[in-house]
C-alpha positions in Angstrom: -3.5 8.9 36.4 -0.9 8.9 33.6 -2.1 5.4 32.5 -5.7 6.7 32.5 -4.7 9.6 30.4 -2.9 7.3 28.0 -5.9 5.1 27.5 -8.0 8.2 26.9 -5.4 9.2 24.3 -5.7 5.8 22.6 -9.5 6.4 22.3 -8.8 9.8 20.8 -6.3 8.3 18.3 -8.8 5.6 17.3 -11.4 8.3 16.7 -8.9 10.5 14.9 -7.7 7.7 12.6 -11.1 6.4 11.7 -12.4 9.9 11.1 -9.5 10.8 9.0 -9.8 7.6 7.0 -13.6 8.2 6.6 -12.9 11.8 5.5 -10.3 10.6 3.0 -12.7 8.0 1.5 -15.5 10.6 1.4 -13.3 13.1 -0.4 -12.1 10.4 -2.9 -15.6 9.1 -3.6 -17.1 12.6 -3.7 -14.4 14.1 -5.8 -14.5 11.2 -8.2 -18.3 11.3 -8.5 -18.4 15.0 -9.0 -15.6 14.9 -11.6 -17.3 12.1 -13.5 -20.7 13.6 -13.2 -19.4 17.0 -14.4 -17.7 15.5 -17.4 -20.7 13.4 -18.2 -23.1 16.3 -17.9 -20.9 18.5 -20.0 -20.8 15.8 -22.7 -24.6 15.4 -22.4 -25.1 19.1 -22.5 -22.9 19.4 -25.6 -24.8 16.6 -27.2 -28.2 18.1 -26.4 -27.0 21.5 -27.6 -25.8 20.0 -30.8 -29.1 18.2 -31.3 -31.1 21.3 -30.5 -28.9 23.3 -33.0 -29.3 20.7 -35.7 -33.1 20.5 -35.2 -33.2 24.3 -35.1 -31.3 24.6 -38.4 -33.7 22.1 -39.9 -36.6 24.1 -38.6 -35.3 27.3 -40.1 -34.7 25.6 -43.4 -38.2 24.2 -43.4 -39.7 27.6 -42.7 -37.7 29.2 -45.5 -38.3 26.4 -47.9 -42.0 26.6 -47.2 -42.0 30.4 -48.0 -40.0 29.9 -51.2 -42.2 27.0 -52.2 -45.3 29.1 -51.9 -43.7 31.9 -53.9 -42.6 29.4 -56.6 -46.2 28.3 -56.9 -47.2 31.9 -57.4 -44.4 32.4 -59.9 -45.5 29.3 -61.8 -49.1 30.6 -62.2 -50.1 31.5 -65.7 -51.1 35.0 -64.8 -47.7 35.7 -63.3 -45.9 34.2 -66.2 -47.6 36.7 -68.6 -45.1 39.4 -67.3 -48.0 41.8 -67.7 -47.8 43.9 -64.5 -51.5 44.8 -64.5 -52.4 41.1 -64.7 -49.8 40.2 -62.2 -50.8 43.0 -59.8 -54.4 41.9 -59.9 -53.4 38.3 -59.3 -50.9 38.8 -56.5 -52.5 41.7 -54.6 -54.6 39.4 -52.4 -51.8 37.0 -51.8 -49.6 39.7 -50.2 -51.8 40.1 -47.2 -53.0 36.5 -47.1 -49.4 35.2 -46.9 -48.3 37.8 -44.4 -45.9 39.7 -46.6 -45.3 43.4 -46.4 -45.2 43.7 -50.2 -44.3 41.8 -53.4 -42.6 43.0 -56.6 -42.1 41.8 -60.1 -38.5 42.2 -61.3 -37.7 42.1 -65.0 -34.5 40.9 -66.5 -32.9 44.3 -66.1 -33.4 44.2 -62.4 -36.1 46.8 -62.3 -38.7 46.0 -59.6 -42.3 47.0 -59.7 -44.1 46.7 -56.3 -47.6 45.2 -56.2 -49.2 47.3 -53.4 -47.8 50.8 -53.9 -46.8 50.7 -57.6 -43.4 51.8 -56.5 -40.5 51.0 -58.8 -36.8 50.5 -58.0 -33.7 49.3 -59.6 -32.5 46.3 -57.7 -30.1 44.9 -60.2 -27.2 45.2 -57.7 -28.9 43.1 -55.0 -27.5 39.7 -54.5 -30.8 38.0 -53.9 -32.2 39.5 -57.2 -29.1 38.3 -59.1 -29.5 34.8 -57.8 -33.2 34.7 -58.6 -32.6 35.9 -62.2 -30.0 33.1 -62.4 -32.8 30.7 -61.7 -32.1 30.1 -57.9 -34.8 30.6 -55.3 -33.2 32.2 -52.3 -33.7 34.5 -49.3 -31.6 37.6 -48.5 -29.9 38.4 -45.2 -31.9 40.4 -42.8 -32.0 44.0 -44.2 -32.6 47.2 -42.4 -35.3 49.2 -44.2 -34.2 52.8 -44.6 -37.8 53.9 -44.7 -39.2 52.1 -41.7 -35.9 51.4 -39.9 -37.0 47.9 -39.3 -35.6 44.5 -40.1 -37.0 42.8 -43.2 -36.3 39.6 -45.2 -36.5 39.5 -49.0 -37.6 36.2 -50.6 -36.8 35.8 -54.3 -37.8 33.1 -56.8 -37.4 33.1 -60.6 -40.3 33.4 -63.1 -39.8 30.8 -65.8 -41.6 30.2 -69.1 -40.7 27.1 -71.0 -37.7 26.6 -68.6 -36.4 30.1 -69.4 -36.1 32.8 -66.8 -38.2 35.8 -67.8 -38.1 37.7 -64.5 -38.3 37.2 -60.7 -40.9 37.4 -58.0 -39.7 39.0 -54.8 -41.5 39.3 -51.5 -40.7 41.5 -48.5 -41.4 40.0 -45.1 -41.0 41.4 -41.6 -37.7 40.2 -40.0 -39.5 39.4 -36.8 -40.9 36.3 -38.4 -37.4 34.9 -38.5 -36.8 36.1 -34.9 -39.9 34.3 -33.7 -38.5 31.1 -35.1 -35.1 31.3 -33.4 -36.7 32.5 -30.2 -38.3 29.1 -29.9 -34.9 27.3 -30.3 -33.5 27.5 -26.8 -31.5 25.4 -24.4 -32.8 25.4 -20.8 -33.9 28.7 -19.4 -31.1 31.1 -20.3 -29.8 29.5 -23.5 -30.5 31.2 -26.9 -30.0 30.9 -30.6 -28.8 33.4 -33.2 -27.8 33.4 -36.9 -24.6 34.5 -38.6 -24.1 35.1 -42.3 -20.9 34.1 -44.1 -19.4 37.5 -43.4 -19.8 37.1 -39.6 -22.6 39.5 -39.3 -25.4 38.7 -36.8 -28.6 38.6 -38.9 -30.9 37.2 -36.2 -30.6 37.4 -32.5 -32.9 37.6 -29.4 -31.3 41.0 -28.7 -32.7 42.9 -31.7 -30.2 45.7 -31.3 -27.4 43.4 -32.5 -29.4 42.9 -35.7 -30.3 46.6 -36.1 -26.7 47.6 -35.6 -25.3 44.9 -37.9 -23.2 43.5 -35.1 -20.0 42.0 -36.5 -17.9 40.5 -33.6 -14.7 40.1 -35.7 -14.7 43.7 -36.8 -16.0 45.1 -33.5 -13.4 43.2 -31.5 -10.8 45.4 -33.1 -12.0 48.3 -31.0 -13.5 46.4 -28.1 -11.0 43.9 -26.4 -13.9 42.3 -24.5 -15.1 40.8 -27.7 -11.8 39.1 -28.6 -12.9 35.6 -27.4 -16.2 35.9 -29.1 -14.5 37.0 -32.3 -12.2 34.0 -32.0 -15.2 31.7 -31.7 -17.0 33.4 -34.7 -13.8 32.9 -36.7 -13.8 29.2 -35.9 -17.5 29.0 -36.9 -16.9 30.7 -40.3 -13.9 28.4 -41.0 -15.9 25.2 -40.2 -19.6 25.8 -39.9 -20.3 22.5 -38.1 -19.1 21.8 -34.5 -18.8 22.9 -30.9 -16.9 25.6 -29.2 -16.5 27.6 -26.0 -16.0 31.3 -25.4 -16.3 34.0 -22.9 -18.9 36.7 -23.5 -20.0 39.4 -21.0 -17.9 37.6 -18.3 -19.8 34.4 -18.8 -18.4 31.1 -20.1 -20.6 30.0 -23.0 -21.0 26.7 -24.8 -22.2 26.8 -28.4 -23.1 24.4 -31.2 -23.4 25.6 -34.8 -24.6 24.2 -38.0 -24.9 25.7 -41.5 -28.5 26.1 -42.6 -28.8 24.2 -45.9 -29.9 26.3 -48.9 -28.8 29.6 -47.3 -25.7 31.5 -46.5 -26.5 31.4 -42.8 -25.1 29.5 -39.8 -27.3 28.8 -36.9 -25.6 29.1 -33.5 -27.2 27.7 -30.3 -25.6 29.0 -27.1 -25.9 27.9 -23.4 -24.2 29.5 -20.3 -21.9 27.2 -18.4 -23.6 27.9 -15.1 -26.9 26.5 -16.5 -25.1 23.5 -18.1 -23.5 22.7 -14.8 -26.5 23.7 -12.6 -27.3 20.0 -11.9 -23.6 19.5 -11.0 -23.9 22.1 -8.3 -27.1 20.4 -7.0 -25.2 17.1 -7.0 -22.3 18.7 -5.1 -24.7 19.9 -2.4 -26.4 16.5 -2.2 -23.1 14.6 -2.1 -21.7 17.0 0.5 -24.7 16.4 2.7 -24.5 12.6 2.3 -20.8 12.6 2.9 -21.1 14.8 5.9 -23.7 12.5 7.4 -21.4 9.5 6.7 -18.5 11.3 8.3 -20.5 12.1 11.4 -21.7 8.5 11.7 -18.1 7.3 11.3 -17.0 9.6 14.1 -19.8 8.4 16.3 -19.0 4.8 15.6 -15.3 5.4 16.2 -16.1 7.0 19.6 -18.2 4.0 20.6 -15.5 1.6 19.5 -12.8 3.6 21.3 -14.7 3.5 24.5 -15.6 -0.2 24.1 -11.9 -1.0 23.6 -10.4 1.3 26.3 -12.9 0.4 29.1 -11.5 -3.2 29.6 -8.0 -1.9 29.1 -8.5 0.6 31.9 -9.8 -2.2 34.2 -6.7 -4.3 33.4 -4.4 -1.3 33.9 -5.8 -0.8 37.4 -5.1 -4.5 38.1 -1.5 -4.3 36.7 -0.9 -1.1 38.7 -2.1 -2.8 41.9 0.3 -5.7 41.2 3.1 -3.3 40.5 2.5 -2.0 44.1 2.9 -5.6 45.3 -0.8 -6.1 45.9 -1.6 -9.7 44.9 -4.8 -10.0 47.0 -7.8 -11.8 45.4 -9.2 -9.9 42.3 -12.8 -8.7 42.1 -14.3 -11.5 40.0 -17.1 -9.2 38.7 -14.5 -7.0 37.0 -12.5 -9.9 35.5 -15.6 -11.7 34.3 -16.9 -8.6 32.5 -13.6 -8.5 30.6 -13.4 -12.3 30.0 -16.8 -12.3 28.4 -15.3 -10.4 25.5 -13.6 -13.6 24.3 -10.8 -11.7 22.5 -7.1 -10.9 23.1 -8.0 -8.6 25.9 -9.9 -11.4 27.6 -6.9 -13.7 27.2 -4.7 -11.1 28.8 -7.1 -10.8 31.7 -7.1 -14.5 32.3 -3.3 -14.6 32.1 -3.0 -11.7 34.7 -5.5 -13.5 37.0 -3.5 -16.8 36.7 -0.2 -14.9 37.3 -1.7 -13.3 40.4 -2.8 -16.6 41.8 0.6 -18.3 41.1 2.6 -15.4 42.6 0.3 -15.4 45.7 0.9 -19.1 46.2 4.6 -18.7 45.7 4.8 -15.8 48.3 2.9 -18.0 50.8 5.3 -20.9 50.4 8.4 -18.6 50.6 7.0 -17.0 53.7 6.5 -20.3 55.4 9.9 -21.5 54.5 11.6 -18.3 55.7 9.9 -18.7 59.0 11.2 -22.2 59.3 14.7 -21.0 58.4 14.5 -18.2 61.0 13.4 -20.6 63.8 16.1 -23.2 62.9 18.8 -20.5 62.9 17.7 -19.3 66.3 17.9 -22.8 67.6 21.4 -23.2 66.1 22.4 -19.9 67.8 21.2 -21.1 71.2 23.0 -24.4 70.7 26.2 -22.7 69.8 26.0 -20.4 72.8 25.5 -23.4 75.0 28.5 -25.1 73.5 30.6 -22.0 74.1 29.4 -21.9 77.7 30.2 -25.5 78.2 33.7 -25.0 76.7 34.3 -22.2 79.1 33.3 -24.4 82.0 35.6 -27.2 80.8 38.5 -24.7 80.5 37.9 -23.6 84.0 37.8 -27.2 85.2 41.1 -27.9 83.5 42.7 -24.9 85.2 41.3 -26.2 88.5 42.9 -29.6 88.1 46.1 -28.4 86.5 48.1 -29.4 89.6 47.2 -33.1 89.0 47.6 -33.1 85.3 51.2 -34.3 85.4 50.2 -37.7 86.9 47.7 -38.2 84.2 50.0 -38.2 81.2 48.5 -41.2 79.5 45.0 -40.0 80.2 46.0 -36.5 79.1 47.2 -37.9 75.8 43.8 -39.6 75.4 42.1 -36.3 76.3 44.3 -34.5 73.8 43.2 -37.0 71.1 39.6 -36.4 72.1 40.1 -32.7 72.0 41.7 -33.0 68.6 38.7 -35.0 67.4 36.5 -32.3 68.9 38.5 -29.7 67.0 38.0 -31.6 63.7 34.2 -31.7 64.3 34.2 -28.0 65.0 36.1 -27.3 61.8 33.5 -29.4 60.0 30.8 -27.3 61.6 32.5 -24.2 60.3 32.7 -25.6 56.8 29.0 -26.5 57.0 28.2 -23.1 58.2 30.0 -21.7 55.1 27.9 -24.0 52.9 24.8 -22.7 54.7 25.9 -19.1 53.8 26.4 -20.1 50.2 22.9 -21.7 50.1 21.4 -18.4 51.2 23.4 -16.6 48.6 21.8 -18.9 46.0 18.5 -17.9 47.5 19.2 -14.2 46.9 20.4 -15.0 43.3 17.2 -16.9 42.6 15.1 -14.2 44.1 16.8 -11.7 41.7 16.1 -14.0 38.8 12.5 -14.2 39.8 12.2 -10.4 39.8 13.8 -10.3 36.3 11.2 -12.9 35.1 8.4 -10.7 36.4 9.9 -7.7 34.6 10.1 -9.7 31.4 6.4 -10.6 31.9 5.5 -6.9 32.2 7.4 -6.2 29.0 5.6 -9.0 27.2 2.3 -7.6 28.5 3.1 -4.2 27.0 4.0 -5.8 23.6 0.7 -7.7 23.8 -1.1 -4.4 24.3 0.7 -2.8 21.3 -0.1 -5.8 19.1 -3.7 -5.7 20.2 -4.0 -2.0 19.3 -2.7 -2.7 15.8 -5.2 -5.5 15.3 -8.1 -3.4 16.5 -7.1 -0.5 14.1 -6.8 -2.9 11.2 -10.2 -4.5 11.9 -11.9 -1.1 12.4 -10.5 0.1 9.1 -11.7 -2.9 7.3 -15.2 -2.7 8.8 -15.6 1.0 8.1 -14.2 0.7 4.6 -16.6 -2.2 3.8 -19.6 -0.1 5.1 -18.7 2.9 3.0 -18.0 0.9 -0.1 -21.3 -1.0 0.3 -23.2 2.3 0.4 -21.3 3.7 -2.6 -21.9 0.5 -4.6 -25.7 0.5 -3.8 -25.9 4.2 -4.8 -24.1 3.6 -8.1 -26.1 0.5 -9.0 -29.3 2.4 -8.2 -28.2 5.2 -10.5 -27.3 2.7 -13.3 -30.7 1.0 -13.0 -32.5 4.4 -13.2 -30.3 5.5 -16.1 -31.0 2.3 -18.1 -34.7 2.8 -17.4 -34.5 6.4 -18.7 -32.6 5.2 -21.8 -35.3 2.6 -22.5 -38.1 5.1 -22.1 -36.3 7.6 -24.3 -35.7 5.0 -27.0 -39.4 4.0 -26.9 -40.5 7.6 -27.2 -38.0 8.2 -30.1 -39.3 5.2 -31.9 -42.9 6.5 -31.5 -41.9 10.0 -32.7 -40.3 8.6 -35.9 -38.2 11.2 -37.8 -38.9 13.8 -35.2 -37.5 11.6 -32.5 -34.0 11.4 -33.8 -32.9 13.9 -31.2 -34.4 11.7 -28.5 -32.6 8.7 -29.9 -29.3 10.6 -29.6 -30.1 11.5 -26.0 -31.0 7.9 -25.3 -27.6 6.8 -26.7 -25.8 9.3 -24.5 -27.7 8.1 -21.5 -26.7 4.5 -22.2 -23.1 5.8 -22.3 -23.6 7.3 -18.9 -24.8 3.9 -17.6 -21.6 2.4 -18.9 -19.6 5.0 -17.1 -21.6 4.1 -13.9 -20.6 0.4 -14.4 -16.9 1.6 -14.7 -17.3 3.3 -11.4 -18.6 0.1 -9.9 -15.4 -1.6 -11.1 -13.3 1.0 -9.3 -15.2 0.4 -6.2 -14.6 -3.4 -6.5 -10.9 -2.6 -6.6 -11.3 -0.7 -3.4 -13.0 -3.7 -1.9 -10.0 -5.8 -2.9 -7.7 -3.4 -1.0 -9.9 -3.6 2.0 -9.6 -7.4 2.0 -5.9 -6.9 2.1 -6.3 -4.9 5.3 -8.3 -7.7 6.7 -5.5 -10.2 6.0 -3.1 -7.9 7.7 -5.4 -7.8 10.8 -5.3 -11.7 10.9 -1.5 -11.6 10.8 -1.4 -9.1 13.7 -3.7 -11.3 15.7 -1.3 -14.2 15.2 1.5 -12.0 16.5 -0.6 -11.2 19.5 -1.2 -14.9 20.2 2.6 -15.5 20.0 3.2 -12.7 22.5 0.6 -14.2 24.9 2.4 -17.6 24.6 5.7 -15.9 25.5 4.0 -14.3 28.4 2.9 -17.7 29.7 6.4 -19.0 29.4 7.7 -16.1 31.5 5.2 -17.0 34.2 6.4 -20.6 34.1 10.0 -19.3 34.4 9.0 -17.4 37.5 7.5 -20.6 39.0 10.7 -22.5 38.3 12.8 -19.7 39.9 10.9 -19.8 43.1 11.0 -23.6 43.1 14.8 -23.3 43.1 14.4 -21.0 46.1 12.5 -23.7 47.9 15.2 -26.3 47.1 17.9 -23.9 48.4 16.0 -23.5 51.7 15.7 -27.3 52.0 19.5 -27.5 51.5 19.8 -25.0 54.4 17.7 -27.2 56.6 19.8 -30.2 55.8 23.0 -28.3 56.6 21.5 -27.1 59.9 20.7 -30.7 60.7 24.2 -31.8 60.0 25.4 -28.9 62.3 23.1 -30.3 65.0 24.6 -33.8 64.6 28.1 -32.3 64.9 27.1 -30.5 68.0 26.0 -33.8 69.5 29.3 -35.5 68.6 31.1 -32.5 70.1 29.1 -33.0 73.3 30.0 -36.7 73.4 33.7 -35.8 72.9 33.3 -33.3 75.8 31.8 -36.1 77.9 34.8 -38.3 77.2 37.2 -35.4 78.0 35.3 -34.8 81.2 35.6 -38.5 82.2 39.2 -38.7 81.3 39.9 -35.5 83.3 38.1 -37.0 86.3 40.3 -40.1 86.0 43.4 -38.0 85.7 42.5 -35.6 88.5 45.1 -37.2 90.8 48.0 -36.6 88.4 46.8 -33.1 87.1 49.9 -31.5 88.5 52.2 -33.7 86.4 50.3 -32.8 83.3 50.2 -29.0 83.8 51.9 -28.2 80.6 49.5 -30.5 78.8 46.5 -28.9 80.5 47.6 -25.5 79.4 47.6 -26.8 75.8 44.2 -28.3 76.4 43.0 -25.0 77.8 44.2 -23.2 74.7 42.4 -25.8 72.6 39.2 -25.2 74.6 39.5 -21.5 74.0 39.8 -22.1 70.3 36.7 -24.3 70.6 34.9 -21.6 72.4 35.9 -19.1 69.7 34.7 -21.5 67.0 31.4 -21.9 68.8 31.0 -18.1 69.1 31.7 -17.9 65.3 29.0 -20.5 64.7 26.6 -18.5 66.9 27.5 -15.3 65.0 26.9 -17.0 61.6 23.6 -18.4 62.9 22.6 -14.8 64.0 23.4 -13.6 60.5 21.3 -16.4 59.0 18.5 -15.4 61.3 18.8 -11.7 60.2 18.7 -12.8 56.6 15.6 -14.8 57.2 14.0 -11.9 58.9 14.9 -9.6 56.0 13.3 -12.1 53.6 10.2 -12.1 55.7 10.1 -8.3 55.7 10.3 -8.4 51.9 7.5 -11.0 51.7 5.3 -8.9 54.1 5.4 -6.1 51.5 3.3 -8.3 49.2 -0.4 -8.0 49.9 -2.0 -11.4 49.3 
């Protein structure tokens, strides 16, 4: 159960790592795209705002120049140059209404004005626009607030010249709304607007007519209204340099503005756009990118889940197999399960083949050891029986010697021969004891080799775990490389598509600008900015190519890890070979035991022959047994020693049999 949970945790880790990496990539790509798009859109908006402002200033200039040009034509007429008001009035009265003026007036060199429609006169010598006209300069006044009608008006003034000498001035009063109508058409987007400042910082034209009527002056009004401080700062910059761009906060809104001095006037045209409209497309882009990146992240999570399950399923199967072998169950493996793993043809498949081979080798080794231990047990039992028979025979010989003790004295020479035979028998018995000791050492070697075999198996398990760890690293590296390649491919395709569309738009804009001629200069500027945007897109592609290079580095790391896994598998195979060698040594040790047992059997035969010789000699010496009583007592003692030795041999054989049985019990714990 713990191993199962561990495999499940591996699957979760794979999912977590891939998801985290995908989220990181999405954040990097999304953040970079949004930042670059925001910067590009701000630059594009500033460029567009500047273009609109410049075109607007040109438009206002053209409107004013047209008005002044018409007045100059009227001032150059012969009837106007007479400076006879009645003639002038008759000539100009129809032009007032035809040209859309509220009224016109003839101003003499003293600054006295005589109006055409109402015959009203006024001294305008202190008016700036009158002074400039009398100095020979055609000009237009600031927007003035009429004290009579409380409405905004503009005063156009041109000199009346005769023979290149100023003899008076022609002025015309026009409704200020005419100027307002012009600037109302100069807008950026839906909420942008345009207004006009004079050189004193006074708003002379604005979509909000109250600013004009109240002579709104931001720099002065900011002294009493702190909320206008940022606007006043911007106006100060405009007055200091009437060409450029600036930003300011007005009515809690960030505003972008472009400003240009209107040539031929004392006015500055200011075009303004709220930041929220300038960046509106960025917000839409953020939503689109967020949706796309969310989809990519979800797909990455799903892919990581599938990959996690694909990887952990065969690992679970192999874990069950290893757990079964850990429980000493080396019975034949279900081939269907193994074949399903082997078909993968990867490191996990190699591990499955190695485990299957190990199980087969261990199963064969256990069978061989079991058969050998049974043979050792049977041989030790036979040795025990033989030793017991030898002890019994020795006891019978001792009893016989006691029975013939009375005639032993007459058999001195035969007794000496019997003693020699018994001595030979004693030597053989000592040899048997030595060989029994060798047999015990041989079985000690068996135990040592068995312990070495167990250590080899433990080493094999350790190598298997290392192989599993290396495989996990390889899989993570490969998954990262594949996922990164997929994301980068999508990002590259998207950026290339944007670059192609951008180039197409730039081409269309350039064509339209060429068709429009002078009026298409603004479009040409926009086309140039679009081409710059395309260049920025290509730069983004270079960044993505760098990311591809990094991902190739990850792939190389995966290959290195795969080599490490192969080396671990090779070490695992060596461990299995070591296990086979250890158990081969066990087999040789058992064979040595068999050889020693055979030698003990030969010694027993020689001992029997010696006993036969002793028995024959004792039969021949039965008549003189009494004479050899003392010698027979020594022979009896020797026989007792022989009996004790035989009993020791029997005891050692029983111990050997018990060891063989213990080995069989250990072998029976293995399920083959």
